[in-house]
C-alpha positions in Angstrom: -28.4 -10.7 -159.8 -25.4 -9.2 -161.2 -25.4 -5.8 -162.7 -24.5 -6.0 -166.5 -21.8 -2.1 -166.4 -20.4 -1.1 -162.9 -18.8 2.1 -162.6 -15.7 2.8 -159.7 -15.5 6.3 -158.8 -12.9 8.2 -156.2 -12.7 11.6 -156.2 -16.1 11.8 -158.2 -14.1 11.0 -161.0 -15.0 7.9 -162.9 -11.9 5.0 -163.0 -13.4 2.0 -164.7 -16.7 1.8 -166.4 -17.3 -2.0 -167.2 -19.0 -5.3 -166.7 -17.8 -6.8 -162.9 -16.2 -9.7 -164.7 -13.9 -7.1 -166.4 -13.9 -5.2 -163.6 -12.7 -7.5 -161.0 -10.1 -9.0 -163.5 -8.8 -6.8 -166.0 -8.8 -3.3 -163.2 -7.4 -0.4 -165.1 -6.2 1.4 -161.7 -4.1 0.6 -158.7 -7.9 2.2 -156.8 -10.0 -0.2 -159.0 -7.8 -3.5 -158.5 -7.4 -2.7 -154.9 -11.2 -2.0 -154.3 -13.0 -5.0 -155.8 -11.2 -7.7 -153.9 -7.6 -9.0 -152.0 -4.4 -8.4 -154.6 -0.9 -10.4 -154.2 1.5 -7.6 -155.3 4.8 -8.4 -156.9 7.5 -5.9 -158.3 9.4 -7.0 -161.6 13.6 -6.8 -161.0 15.2 -4.5 -162.8 15.5 -6.4 -165.6 11.8 -5.9 -165.5 11.4 -10.2 -164.2 9.4 -11.8 -162.0 10.3 -15.2 -161.2 12.9 -15.0 -164.2 9.8 -14.5 -166.0 10.3 -11.4 -168.4 6.8 -9.4 -167.1 7.5 -5.7 -167.9 8.8 -2.4 -165.4 6.7 -1.6 -162.9 4.5 -3.5 -160.2 2.1 -6.2 -160.6 -0.8 -8.2 -159.1 -2.5 -11.3 -159.0 -5.7 -12.5 -157.5 -5.4 -15.3 -154.7 -6.7 -17.6 -157.0 -4.7 -17.2 -159.7 -1.8 -18.5 -157.1 -1.4 -22.4 -156.9 0.5 -24.3 -154.7 2.8 -26.9 -156.4 3.8 -26.2 -160.2 0.6 -25.5 -162.4 0.3 -26.8 -166.2 0.8 -23.7 -168.0 2.0 -21.4 -165.2 5.3 -19.8 -166.5 5.9 -18.3 -163.0 7.3 -20.8 -160.0 8.2 -19.4 -156.9 9.9 -20.8 -154.0 8.1 -19.8 -150.4 7.4 -20.6 -146.9 4.0 -21.4 -145.6 3.0 -18.3 -142.7 -0.8 -19.4 -142.0 -3.1 -21.9 -142.7 -7.0 -21.0 -143.0 -9.5 -23.6 -143.2 -12.5 -21.9 -144.8 -14.9 -25.2 -145.3 -14.3 -26.7 -149.0 -11.2 -23.9 -149.5 -8.0 -23.5 -147.6 -6.6 -19.9 -147.7 -2.7 -20.0 -147.1 -0.8 -16.9 -146.7 3.0 -18.0 -147.7 6.1 -15.4 -148.2 7.8 -15.2 -151.7 9.2 -12.7 -153.8 9.9 -10.7 -150.8 6.5 -10.3 -150.4 3.7 -11.9 -148.1 1.3 -14.0 -150.9 -2.8 -15.0 -150.0 -3.7 -18.5 -152.5 -7.0 -20.1 -151.9 -6.5 -24.0 -152.7 -9.7 -27.0 -152.6 -10.1 -28.6 -149.1 -9.1 -32.2 -150.4 -9.3 -35.1 -148.1 -6.5 -36.6 -149.5 -4.4 -34.1 -149.8 -3.9 -31.9 -146.1 -2.7 -28.9 -146.6 1.4 -27.8 -145.6 2.6 -27.2 -142.2 3.0 -23.5 -141.5 7.2 -23.1 -142.0 6.9 -25.6 -144.7 8.8 -24.6 -147.7 6.5 -25.2 -151.3 6.8 -23.7 -154.6 4.0 -21.1 -155.9 3.0 -21.2 -159.7 1.1 -18.5 -161.8 0.5 -17.7 -165.1 2.2 -14.0 -166.0 -1.1 -13.7 -168.4 -3.0 -13.7 -164.9 -0.8 -10.5 -163.1 -2.6 -7.1 -163.5 -0.4 -4.5 -164.0 -1.2 -1.6 -161.3 -1.3 1.7 -162.6 -1.2 4.8 -160.5 -3.4 7.8 -161.4 -3.2 11.1 -159.5 -6.5 11.2 -157.6 -8.1 14.8 -157.4 -8.8 16.5 -154.6 -12.1 16.4 -152.3 -14.1 19.6 -153.0 -15.4 18.5 -149.3 -13.1 17.5 -146.5 -14.1 16.6 -142.6 -12.0 18.1 -140.3 -12.1 18.2 -136.3 -15.8 18.4 -136.8 -15.9 20.5 -139.2 -16.4 20.8 -143.0 -13.9 22.9 -145.2 -15.5 23.8 -148.7 -14.1 24.2 -151.9 -13.2 27.6 -152.6 -16.8 29.5 -153.6 -17.5 29.5 -156.9 -15.5 26.5 -157.8 -17.3 23.7 -159.7 -17.5 20.0 -157.9 -14.8 17.8 -160.0 -18.4 15.6 -160.9 -21.8 16.5 -162.6 -24.7 17.4 -159.9 -28.0 16.3 -160.3 -30.8 19.5 -160.8 -31.1 21.3 -157.6 -28.2 20.6 -156.1 -26.2 23.1 -156.0 -28.3 25.2 -153.6 -26.8 22.1 -150.7 -23.3 23.2 -151.6 -21.9 25.8 -148.8 -23.1 25.9 -145.4 -24.2 23.5 -143.9 -27.0 24.8 -140.4 -25.5 22.1 -139.0 -21.9 22.5 -138.4 -21.6 25.5 -136.1 -19.5 28.5 -137.3 -19.4 27.3 -140.9 
């Protein structure tokens, strides 16, 4: 069974807290979006459009299952594409295409009556602008301890870690007996 709530942390700071569904489908930061699955990135043009549809300025993403081969009812973004790779995965076929100046992965169901397009063929992709994820960027705090050439560099003495420590853990911060010269 899946957890009721998940905390995705980076640099000791919670980036997002939510249900697995929320974390996967509506990540709040670029880090969370990349952490929980594959993404297709789309950059809006100078007028804030993708495929002629107004979405706003910035960088956006869509999961492979949100991108469709051909024109899908209800999908308002349509992009011309060229097939680069076809991977047969049993019930699913993963296509990699070139569209909108980027490589895009999409999943289609394997249907005996509809073979996948050939590598090099021209196709159309469609997706719904409501399925786009706006990728926000947040600067990450520096790590308190970073390994470098087999030796650990620690945060300055007396500085607090960027996250609360469990009781008794404070005595573990500082030197490490297994690292000579530390």
